[in-house]
C-alpha positions in Angstrom: 218.5 -16.4 -35.0 216.5 -19.1 -33.6 215.9 -19.6 -29.9 217.6 -22.5 -28.2 215.0 -24.6 -26.5 215.2 -26.1 -22.9 213.4 -28.9 -21.9 212.9 -30.4 -18.7 214.3 -33.2 -16.9 211.0 -35.0 -16.5 210.8 -34.8 -20.1 214.0 -36.0 -20.9 213.5 -39.1 -18.5 210.5 -39.4 -20.1 212.0 -39.6 -23.6 214.8 -41.5 -22.8 212.5 -44.6 -20.5 210.4 -44.3 -24.2 213.9 -45.4 -26.0 214.9 -47.9 -23.7 211.3 -50.0 -23.6 211.3 -50.0 -27.3 208.2 -48.5 -27.7 209.5 -47.0 -30.6 213.0 -46.7 -32.8 215.4 -43.8 -32.2 213.9 -42.1 -35.7 210.4 -42.7 -34.4 211.5 -41.1 -31.1 213.1 -38.5 -32.4 210.3 -37.1 -35.0 207.6 -37.6 -32.4 209.4 -35.1 -30.1 211.0 -33.2 -32.8 214.5 -33.7 -31.3 217.5 -34.6 -33.3 219.1 -38.1 -32.7 222.3 -36.6 -31.0 220.1 -35.0 -28.5 218.7 -38.2 -27.7 221.7 -40.1 -27.3 223.3 -37.5 -25.1 220.1 -37.6 -22.8 220.4 -41.1 -22.6 224.1 -41.3 -21.7 222.9 -38.5 -19.3 219.9 -41.1 -17.7 222.8 -43.4 -17.3 224.8 -41.6 -15.3 221.8 -40.2 -13.0 221.5 -36.9 -14.0 217.9 -36.8 -13.9 216.8 -39.3 -11.5 213.8 -37.3 -11.0 212.3 -37.0 -7.1 215.2 -35.9 -4.7 213.9 -38.3 -2.1 215.7 -41.0 -4.5 218.8 -40.5 -3.4 218.1 -40.7 0.4 215.9 -43.8 -0.2 219.1 -45.3 -1.7 221.2 -44.3 0.6 219.1 -45.9 3.4 219.0 -49.1 1.5 222.6 -49.4 0.9 223.0 -48.7 5.0 220.3 -51.7 5.4 222.8 -53.9 3.2 225.9 -52.6 4.9 224.4 -53.7 8.0 223.1 -57.0 6.8 226.5 -57.5 5.2 228.0 -57.0 8.7 225.4 -59.5 10.6 225.8 -62.5 8.1 229.9 -61.7 8.2 229.7 -62.1 12.0 227.3 -65.2 12.0 229.8 -66.8 9.4 232.8 -66.3 11.5 230.9 -67.8 14.6 229.6 -70.6 12.6 233.5 -71.6 11.5 234.7 -71.2 14.9 231.6 -73.5 16.5 232.3 -76.4 13.6 236.3 -76.0 14.3 235.4 -76.6 18.1 233.5 -79.4 17.2 235.9 -80.9 14.6 238.4 -80.8 17.8 236.1 -82.6 20.1 235.2 -85.1 17.9 239.0 -85.5 17.4 239.5 -85.9 21.1 236.8 -88.8 21.3 238.4 -90.6 18.5 242.3 -90.4 20.2 240.6 -91.3 23.6 238.6 -94.2 22.4 241.6 -95.6 20.0 243.4 -95.4 23.5 240.7 -97.0 25.5 240.5 -99.9 23.1 244.1 -100.4 22.9 244.2 -100.7 26.3 241.8 -103.2 26.3 243.8 -105.3 24.1 246.8 -104.7 26.2 244.5 -106.2 29.5 243.0 -109.3 27.4 239.5 -107.4 28.2 236.7 -107.3 26.0 233.9 -109.4 24.9 234.5 -113.1 23.6 
């Protein structure tokens, strides 16, 4: 009986990245590394799922990046709410000014004031 070969995650990642980069066709890559095409596509699927992502330091780095982005989203949400309220207040004050100006204009017409 033939002994089953085992491959390191680094080798699998290298082969799949070679496939994805388009350096060679799948059949060429399989011949070069002496693997079957079904194995190559199995590795490709596992690569897509992040099975051999490489360094274990990548996961904490990704988690840190996610936390940074979540903080940024929170900050932008707060700024957005603040700006919405400021805009509503500004629109409200403009409305008050316009109504007071129209009231003043109307009272000037009643008293016959104004420039001739």
